[in-house]
The first five atom37 places (N, CA, C, CB, O) and aatype in JSON, in Angstrom:
{
  "aatype": [12, 3, 9, 2, 6, 19, 8, 1, 9, 0, 11, 10, 15, 1, 10, 6, 10, 15, 0, 15, 6, 0, 19, 0, 19, 10, 14, 5, 10, 6, 0, 19, 13, 0, 10, 19, 6, 5, 12, 5, 0, 19, 2, 16, 6, 5, 9, 6, 14, 10, 15, 8, 14, 9, 10, 13, 9, 6, 3, 10, 0, 6, 14, 10, 1, 19, 3, 0, 4, 16, 6, 15, 2, 0, 1, 6, 5, 2, 12, 0, 2, 0, 14, 0, 5, 0, 6, 7, 18, 13, 10, 19, 14, 1, 19, 9, 6],
  "atom_mask": [
    [1, 1, 1, 1, 1],
    [1, 1, 1, 1, 1],
    [1, 1, 1, 1, 1],
    [1, 1, 1, 1, 1],
    [1, 1, 1, 1, 1],
    [1, 1, 1, 1, 1],
    [1, 1, 1, 1, 1],
    [1, 1, 1, 1, 1],
    [1, 1, 1, 1, 1],
    [1, 1, 1, 1, 1],
    [1, 1, 1, 1, 1],
    [1, 1, 1, 1, 1],
    [1, 1, 1, 1, 1],
    [1, 1, 1, 1, 1],
    [1, 1, 1, 1, 1],
    [1, 1, 1, 1, 1],
    [1, 1, 1, 1, 1],
    [1, 1, 1, 1, 1],
    [1, 1, 1, 1, 1],
    [1, 1, 1, 1, 1],
    [1, 1, 1, 1, 1],
    [1, 1, 1, 1, 1],
    [1, 1, 1, 1, 1],
    [1, 1, 1, 1, 1],
    [1, 1, 1, 1, 1],
    [1, 1, 1, 1, 1],
    [1, 1, 1, 1, 1],
    [1, 1, 1, 1, 1],
    [1, 1, 1, 1, 1],
    [1, 1, 1, 1, 1],
    [1, 1, 1, 1, 1],
    [1, 1, 1, 1, 1],
    [1, 1, 1, 1, 1],
    [1, 1, 1, 1, 1],
    [1, 1, 1, 1, 1],
    [1, 1, 1, 1, 1],
    [1, 1, 1, 1, 1],
    [1, 1, 1, 1, 1],
    [1, 1, 1, 1, 1],
    [1, 1, 1, 1, 1],
    [1, 1, 1, 1, 1],
    [1, 1, 1, 1, 1],
    [1, 1, 1, 1, 1],
    [1, 1, 1, 1, 1],
    [1, 1, 1, 1, 1],
    [1, 1, 1, 1, 1],
    [1, 1, 1, 1, 1],
    [1, 1, 1, 1, 1],
    [1, 1, 1, 1, 1],
    [1, 1, 1, 1, 1],
    [1, 1, 1, 1, 1],
    [1, 1, 1, 1, 1],
    [1, 1, 1, 1, 1],
    [1, 1, 1, 1, 1],
    [1, 1, 1, 1, 1],
    [1, 1, 1, 1, 1],
    [1, 1, 1, 1, 1],
    [1, 1, 1, 1, 1],
    [1, 1, 1, 1, 1],
    [1, 1, 1, 1, 1],
    [1, 1, 1, 1, 1],
    [1, 1, 1, 1, 1],
    [1, 1, 1, 1, 1],
    [1, 1, 1, 1, 1],
    [1, 1, 1, 1, 1],
    [1, 1, 1, 1, 1],
    [1, 1, 1, 1, 1],
    [1, 1, 1, 1, 1],
    [1, 1, 1, 1, 1],
    [1, 1, 1, 1, 1],
    [1, 1, 1, 1, 1],
    [1, 1, 1, 1, 1],
    [1, 1, 1, 1, 1],
    [1, 1, 1, 1, 1],
    [1, 1, 1, 1, 1],
    [1, 1, 1, 1, 1],
    [1, 1, 1, 1, 1],
    [1, 1, 1, 1, 1],
    [1, 1, 1, 1, 1],
    [1, 1, 1, 1, 1],
    [1, 1, 1, 1, 1],
    [1, 1, 1, 1, 1],
    [1, 1, 1, 1, 1],
    [1, 1, 1, 1, 1],
    [1, 1, 1, 1, 1],
    [1, 1, 1, 1, 1],
    [1, 1, 1, 1, 1],
    [1, 1, 1, 0, 1],
    [1, 1, 1, 1, 1],
    [1, 1, 1, 1, 1],
    [1, 1, 1, 1, 1],
    [1, 1, 1, 1, 1],
    [1, 1, 1, 1, 1],
    [1, 1, 1, 1, 1],
    [1, 1, 1, 1, 1],
    [1, 1, 1, 1, 1],
    [1, 1, 1, 1, 1]
  ],
  "atom_positions": [
    [[24.56, -8.07, -6.73], [22.57, -8.3, -5.02], [24.73, -9.29, -4.74], [19.33, -10.37, -5.64], [25.88, -9.32, -5.18]],
    [[23.81, -9.84, -3.7], [24.3, -11.54, -2.96], [24.02, -11.42, -2.29], [25.44, -12.26, -2.66], [23.85, -10.27, -1.87]],
    [[23.72, -12.55, -1.57], [23.54, -13.57, -0.29], [23.33, -12.45, 1.19], [25.27, -14.74, -0.12], [22.43, -12.44, 2.03]],
    [[24.54, -11.6, 1.03], [24.12, -10.56, 2.37], [23.92, -9.67, 1.93], [24.96, -10.19, 3.46], [24.73, -8.84, 2.35]],
    [[23.04, -9.12, 1.03], [22.72, -8.03, 0.91], [21.12, -8.12, 0.44], [23.72, -7.38, 0.05], [20.38, -7.15, 0.24]],
    [[20.71, -9.68, 0.3], [18.88, -9.98, 0.34], [19.72, -10.23, 2.23], [17.71, -12.05, -1.08], [19.81, -9.18, 2.88]],
    [[20.2, -11.43, 2.88], [20.25, -10.63, 4.49], [19.71, -9.28, 5.19], [21.51, -10.37, 4.72], [18.94, -9.08, 6.13]],
    [[20.42, -8.46, 4.33], [20.27, -6.96, 4.88], [19.07, -6.68, 4.5], [21.27, -5.84, 4.37], [18.2, -6.82, 5.36]],
    [[18.69, -6.24, 3.27], [17.17, -6.04, 3.25], [16.08, -6.59, 4.35], [16.77, -6.62, 2.02], [15.5, -5.86, 5.15]],
    [[15.85, -8.32, 4.23], [14.99, -8.64, 5.51], [15.43, -8.07, 6.47], [14.87, -9.94, 5.92], [14.65, -7.41, 7.16]],
    [[17.42, -8.18, 6.98], [16.5, -7.66, 7.59], [15.89, -5.81, 8.24], [16.76, -8.5, 8.39], [15.35, -5.57, 9.32]],
    [[16.18, -4.99, 7.33], [15.64, -3.48, 7.49], [13.63, -4.41, 7.12], [16.66, -1.8, 5.73], [12.55, -3.92, 7.44]],
    [[13.79, -5.28, 6.64], [12.16, -5.87, 6.05], [11.24, -5.81, 7.42], [12.19, -7.85, 5.34], [10.04, -5.51, 7.45]],
    [[12.55, -6.36, 9.21], [11.94, -7.48, 9.78], [11.18, -8.59, 9.43], [11.4, -7.14, 10.38], [10.05, -8.85, 9.82]],
    [[11.92, -9.26, 8.63], [12.22, -10.55, 7.88], [12.56, -11.24, 8.46], [12.94, -10.66, 7.0], [12.94, -10.7, 9.5]],
    [[12.66, -12.01, 8.48], [13.45, -13.66, 9.16], [13.38, -14.7, 8.31], [12.7, -14.4, 10.55], [12.52, -15.56, 8.47]],
    [[14.71, -14.78, 6.81], [14.78, -15.81, 5.76], [15.97, -16.63, 5.68], [14.64, -15.23, 4.53], [17.02, -16.0, 5.58]],
    [[16.06, -18.1, 5.7], [16.04, -19.44, 6.33], [17.45, -19.32, 4.79], [14.1, -20.76, 6.41], [17.03, -19.08, 3.66]],
    [[18.89, -19.52, 5.0], [19.76, -19.6, 4.29], [19.11, -19.8, 2.65], [20.61, -20.64, 4.92], [19.34, -19.09, 1.67]],
    [[17.93, -21.42, 2.75], [17.66, -21.43, 1.57], [16.42, -21.29, 0.56], [18.06, -22.2, 1.48], [16.03, -21.75, -0.51]],
    [[15.88, -19.96, 1.98], [14.52, -18.78, 1.35], [16.14, -17.71, 0.87], [12.8, -17.7, 3.21], [16.83, -17.3, -0.07]],
    [[16.06, -17.72, 1.64], [17.38, -16.15, 1.03], [18.03, -16.49, -0.89], [19.66, -16.31, 2.57], [17.96, -15.75, -1.87]],
    [[18.51, -17.68, -0.77], [18.72, -18.08, -1.36], [17.54, -17.75, -2.75], [19.04, -19.07, -0.72], [17.59, -16.71, -3.39]],
    [[16.47, -18.92, -3.03], [15.47, -18.44, -3.61], [14.93, -17.29, -3.66], [14.82, -18.94, -3.39], [14.38, -17.21, -4.76]],
    [[14.68, -15.63, -2.65], [15.16, -14.9, -3.28], [15.25, -13.57, -3.88], [15.15, -15.33, -3.64], [14.62, -12.56, -4.2]],
    [[17.34, -14.62, -3.85], [17.89, -13.81, -4.67], [17.6, -13.39, -5.94], [18.76, -14.12, -4.72], [17.79, -12.17, -6.0]],
    [[17.23, -13.85, -6.97], [16.55, -13.8, -8.22], [15.08, -13.09, -8.35], [16.44, -15.17, -8.62], [14.67, -12.35, -9.24]],
    [[14.39, -13.61, -7.06], [13.5, -12.17, -7.55], [13.55, -11.2, -7.33], [12.5, -11.98, -7.4], [13.08, -10.39, -8.13]],
    [[14.25, -10.69, -5.92], [14.43, -9.65, -6.19], [15.63, -8.96, -6.81], [14.15, -9.31, -5.35], [16.03, -7.89, -6.35]],
    [[16.41, -9.74, -8.18], [17.33, -8.98, -8.53], [16.31, -9.19, -9.87], [19.04, -9.37, -8.35], [16.65, -9.09, -11.05]],
    [[15.2, -9.46, -9.43], [14.44, -9.18, -11.08], [13.48, -7.81, -11.22], [13.24, -10.61, -11.49], [13.24, -7.06, -12.17]],
    [[13.04, -7.86, -9.75], [12.35, -6.48, -9.54], [13.38, -5.44, -9.52], [11.51, -6.38, -8.2], [12.86, -4.4, -9.91]],
    [[15.14, -5.18, -9.1], [15.35, -4.51, -9.35], [15.35, -4.18, -10.62], [15.91, -4.46, -8.85], [14.9, -3.11, -11.01]],
    [[15.99, -5.26, -11.57], [15.98, -4.89, -13.4], [15.55, -3.97, -13.76], [15.31, -5.64, -14.33], [16.17, -3.03, -14.25]],
    [[13.74, -4.09, -13.5], [12.3, -3.33, -13.34], [12.61, -1.64, -13.38], [11.48, -3.79, -11.68], [12.42, -0.68, -14.13]],
    [[12.97, -1.83, -12.58], [12.32, -0.61, -11.63], [13.72, 0.06, -12.37], [12.09, -0.78, -9.43], [13.39, 1.11, -12.94]],
    [[15.23, -0.24, -12.54], [16.52, -0.16, -13.41], [15.55, 0.52, -14.59], [17.49, -1.87, -13.82], [15.48, 1.7, -14.94]],
    [[14.87, -0.55, -15.05], [14.45, -0.33, -17.22], [13.44, 0.89, -16.81], [13.17, -2.25, -18.5], [13.2, 1.87, -17.51]],
    [[12.99, 0.65, -15.75], [11.5, 2.26, -15.06], [12.43, 3.36, -15.59], [11.07, 2.67, -12.56], [12.21, 4.16, -16.49]],
    [[13.87, 3.17, -14.59], [13.97, 4.62, -14.68], [14.6, 5.78, -15.44], [14.25, 4.81, -13.85], [14.81, 6.98, -15.3]],
    [[14.84, 4.63, -16.45], [15.81, 4.42, -17.63], [14.75, 5.55, -18.88], [16.01, 2.25, -18.13], [15.0, 6.24, -19.87]],
    [[13.83, 5.25, -18.28], [12.56, 6.04, -19.35], [12.7, 7.0, -19.11], [11.06, 5.88, -19.31], [12.68, 7.36, -17.94]],
    [[12.92, 7.94, -20.23], [12.9, 9.73, -19.92], [10.91, 9.76, -20.53], [14.61, 11.08, -21.49], [10.17, 9.45, -21.46]],
    [[10.96, 10.61, -18.74], [9.11, 11.09, -18.87], [9.78, 12.83, -18.3], [7.39, 9.87, -17.18], [9.46, 13.29, -17.21]],
    [[10.69, 13.54, -19.25], [10.52, 14.95, -19.49], [9.31, 15.99, -19.94], [11.3, 15.06, -20.27], [8.87, 17.08, -19.55]],
    [[8.92, 14.7, -21.36], [8.12, 15.64, -22.11], [6.94, 14.35, -21.57], [8.57, 16.1, -24.1], [6.82, 13.36, -22.3]],
    [[6.23, 14.42, -20.46], [5.63, 12.59, -20.4], [4.72, 14.17, -18.82], [7.52, 10.17, -19.7], [5.14, 14.53, -17.72]],
    [[3.42, 14.59, -19.66], [2.33, 15.0, -18.78], [2.04, 14.47, -17.35], [1.25, 14.76, -19.45], [2.66, 15.52, -17.14]],
    [[1.71, 13.86, -16.04], [1.8, 13.0, -15.6], [0.21, 13.37, -15.42], [2.89, 12.75, -14.67], [-0.23, 14.51, -15.36]],
    [[-0.85, 11.71, -15.31], [-1.91, 11.4, -15.33], [-2.6, 11.91, -14.25], [-1.94, 10.27, -15.48], [-2.0, 11.68, -13.2]],
    [[-3.79, 12.62, -14.09], [-4.75, 12.86, -12.5], [-4.95, 10.82, -11.65], [-7.18, 13.81, -13.23], [-4.69, 10.27, -10.58]],
    [[-5.8, 10.29, -13.55], [-6.63, 9.08, -13.35], [-6.1, 8.91, -14.44], [-8.19, 8.95, -13.1], [-6.25, 9.58, -15.45]],
    [[-5.03, 7.38, -14.16], [-4.24, 6.79, -16.05], [-4.69, 5.95, -15.89], [-2.58, 6.49, -16.66], [-4.02, 5.08, -16.45]],
    [[-6.13, 5.22, -15.08], [-6.87, 4.08, -15.15], [-7.6, 4.48, -16.33], [-7.69, 3.7, -13.9], [-7.81, 3.65, -17.21]],
    [[-8.18, 6.18, -16.47], [-9.57, 5.92, -17.59], [-8.88, 6.41, -18.79], [-11.24, 6.93, -17.29], [-9.53, 6.83, -19.75]],
    [[-7.7, 6.37, -18.77], [-6.8, 6.32, -20.09], [-6.8, 4.8, -20.68], [-5.14, 6.83, -19.72], [-6.05, 4.91, -21.66]],
    [[-7.02, 4.06, -20.65], [-6.34, 2.28, -20.45], [-7.95, 1.81, -21.44], [-6.17, 1.32, -17.94], [-9.08, 1.94, -20.95]],
    [[-7.75, 1.41, -22.47], [-9.27, 1.91, -23.89], [-9.59, 0.53, -23.48], [-8.93, 2.3, -26.22], [-10.76, 0.48, -23.87]],
    [[-9.36, -0.62, -22.96], [-9.82, -1.84, -22.83], [-11.0, -1.73, -21.88], [-8.77, -2.75, -22.4], [-11.73, -2.72, -21.99]],
    [[-11.62, -0.35, -20.5], [-11.94, -0.22, -19.77], [-12.42, 0.98, -19.69], [-11.36, -0.61, -19.2], [-11.98, 2.13, -19.65]],
    [[-14.46, -0.11, -19.66], [-14.85, 1.99, -20.31], [-15.49, 1.96, -19.2], [-16.08, 2.7, -22.07], [-15.65, 3.14, -18.89]],
    [[-16.03, 1.18, -18.27], [-16.0, 2.55, -16.99], [-14.99, 1.75, -15.82], [-18.06, 3.03, -16.06], [-15.01, 0.56, -16.15]],
    [[-14.54, 1.84, -15.2], [-13.46, 1.72, -14.69], [-13.52, 1.74, -12.97], [-12.69, 2.75, -15.33], [-13.33, 0.74, -12.28]],
    [[-13.91, 3.44, -12.3], [-14.36, 3.12, -11.09], [-16.16, 3.38, -11.76], [-13.58, 4.24, -9.64], [-16.88, 3.67, -12.72]],
    [[-16.0, 2.81, -9.66], [-17.73, 2.49, -9.38], [-17.89, 3.62, -8.95], [-18.36, 1.27, -8.28], [-17.06, 4.51, -8.79]],
    [[-19.73, 3.62, -8.6], [-20.4, 4.93, -8.77], [-20.32, 5.31, -7.07], [-22.16, 4.82, -9.57], [-20.64, 4.62, -6.1]],
    [[-19.73, 6.74, -7.17], [-20.38, 6.63, -5.46], [-21.47, 7.22, -4.85], [-19.54, 7.12, -4.53], [-22.11, 8.27, -4.8]],
    [[-21.38, 5.11, -4.03], [-22.99, 5.7, -4.37], [-23.35, 5.2, -2.42], [-24.27, 4.42, -6.2], [-22.46, 4.39, -2.14]],
    [[-23.94, 5.34, -1.64], [-23.97, 4.72, -0.61], [-25.28, 3.89, -0.37], [-23.69, 5.6, 0.28], [-26.47, 3.83, -0.68]],
    [[-24.04, 3.11, 0.6], [-23.76, 1.67, 0.85], [-24.6, 0.64, 2.22], [-22.16, 1.77, 1.12], [-24.88, -0.52, 2.51]],
    [[-24.7, 2.09, 2.74], [-24.46, 1.52, 4.43], [-25.72, 2.85, 4.99], [-22.15, 1.79, 5.32], [-25.64, 4.0, 4.56]],
    [[-26.9, 2.38, 6.07], [-26.67, 3.57, 6.77], [-25.97, 4.06, 7.53], [-27.25, 3.8, 7.18], [-24.81, 3.7, 7.66]],
    [[-26.98, 5.79, 8.76], [-25.84, 5.58, 9.25], [-26.48, 5.06, 10.22], [-24.87, 6.57, 9.42], [-27.67, 5.07, 10.55]],
    [[-24.96, 4.3, 10.94], [-25.4, 3.43, 12.11], [-24.08, 4.06, 13.71], [-25.13, 1.28, 11.41], [-23.02, 3.66, 14.19]],
    [[-25.07, 5.21, 13.95], [-24.31, 6.72, 14.63], [-24.82, 5.65, 16.3], [-25.5, 9.08, 14.13], [-23.95, 4.98, 16.86]],
    [[-26.24, 5.7, 16.83], [-25.97, 4.08, 17.4], [-25.4, 3.01, 17.7], [-26.2, 3.61, 17.21], [-24.7, 2.85, 18.69]],
    [[-25.7, 2.04, 16.74], [-24.35, 0.9, 16.54], [-23.33, 0.67, 17.16], [-23.69, 0.98, 15.6], [-22.93, -0.14, 18.0]],
    [[-22.67, 2.25, 16.13], [-21.54, 2.32, 17.16], [-20.69, 2.34, 18.56], [-21.4, 2.76, 17.0], [-19.75, 1.72, 19.05]],
    [[-21.8, 3.69, 19.02], [-21.78, 3.93, 19.77], [-21.5, 2.24, 21.37], [-22.89, 4.88, 19.38], [-20.62, 1.96, 22.19]],
    [[-22.38, 1.85, 21.12], [-23.06, 0.44, 21.79], [-21.59, 0.03, 21.95], [-24.27, -0.76, 20.71], [-21.09, -0.61, 22.87]],
    [[-21.05, 0.49, 20.92], [-19.27, -0.32, 21.05], [-18.59, 0.09, 21.72], [-18.27, -0.35, 20.02], [-17.74, -0.55, 22.33]],
    [[-18.79, 1.21, 21.79], [-17.43, 2.69, 22.76], [-17.82, 2.11, 24.35], [-18.16, 5.34, 22.59], [-18.93, 1.92, 24.86]],
    [[-15.77, 1.8, 25.2], [-15.98, 1.88, 25.46], [-16.16, 2.94, 26.67], [-15.9, 1.24, 25.07], [-16.29, 2.59, 27.84]],
    [[-16.17, 4.49, 26.15], [-15.95, 5.97, 26.72], [-17.32, 6.53, 25.21], [-13.6, 6.76, 26.6], [-17.5, 6.34, 24.01]],
    [[-17.87, 7.18, 26.19], [-18.45, 8.16, 25.09], [-19.28, 9.48, 25.89], [-19.63, 7.21, 24.01], [-19.42, 9.74, 27.09]],
    [[-19.86, 10.35, 24.31], [-20.22, 12.02, 25.7], [-21.09, 12.23, 24.3], [-18.42, 13.86, 26.43], [-20.67, 11.76, 23.24]],
    [[-22.44, 13.04, 24.36], [-22.47, 13.69, 23.4], [-22.78, 13.38, 21.89], [-21.57, 14.07, 23.55], [-23.2, 14.19, 21.07]],
    [[-22.49, 11.96, 21.67], [-22.33, 11.52, 20.71], [-21.06, 10.6, 20.13], [0.0, 0.0, 0.0], [-20.97, 9.78, 19.21]],
    [[-20.18, 11.11, 21.05], [-18.49, 11.25, 20.11], [-18.23, 10.11, 21.08], [-17.13, 13.05, 20.18], [-18.76, 10.16, 22.2]],
    [[-17.45, 9.08, 20.72], [-16.58, 8.83, 21.36], [-15.37, 9.74, 22.22], [-16.27, 8.18, 20.63], [-15.06, 10.88, 21.88]],
    [[-14.75, 8.98, 23.42], [-13.76, 9.29, 24.32], [-12.71, 8.58, 24.21], [-14.11, 9.24, 25.48], [-12.43, 7.39, 24.36]],
    [[-12.05, 9.74, 23.87], [-10.16, 8.29, 24.51], [-9.56, 9.21, 25.87], [-7.91, 8.23, 22.61], [-9.59, 9.94, 26.86]],
    [[-9.06, 8.46, 24.95], [-8.04, 8.92, 27.13], [-6.64, 9.97, 25.28], [-6.39, 5.74, 29.12], [-6.39, 9.97, 24.08]],
    [[-6.23, 10.81, 27.14], [-5.59, 12.27, 26.3], [-4.79, 11.33, 26.23], [-5.14, 13.98, 26.9], [-4.72, 10.38, 27.01]],
    [[-3.49, 11.77, 24.35], [-2.52, 11.09, 24.34], [-1.85, 12.91, 23.96], [-2.49, 9.52, 23.25], [-1.58, 12.71, 22.78]],
    [[-1.6, 13.87, 24.11], [-0.69, 15.09, 24.29], [-1.26, 15.0, 25.37], [-0.64, 16.46, 23.45], [-2.21, 14.37, 25.82]],
    [[0.05, 16.3, 26.03], [-0.49, 16.87, 27.24], [-0.17, 18.76, 27.88], [0.16, 15.74, 28.28], [-0.67, 19.15, 28.93]]
  ]
}
């Protein structure tokens, strides 16, 4: 990877980098790409995908919070802020004709 590629990636990302910033970012990008290559080299064909990998981390007893309602339905408050409404629903301009 060289500075021209850093500028190309920055342009694709819609970032504007100065010459000194590009020089500073180059080793960081190289490290990221090296890590990606290392991860891609791992053979995972015999590994079954996990639906919730965080649950298999032994140090975490309860990684996910309980799904509980923390706020009541505030439909009236929400509708008060709507520029247009009808029968309890937001009215929006037609997008598809």
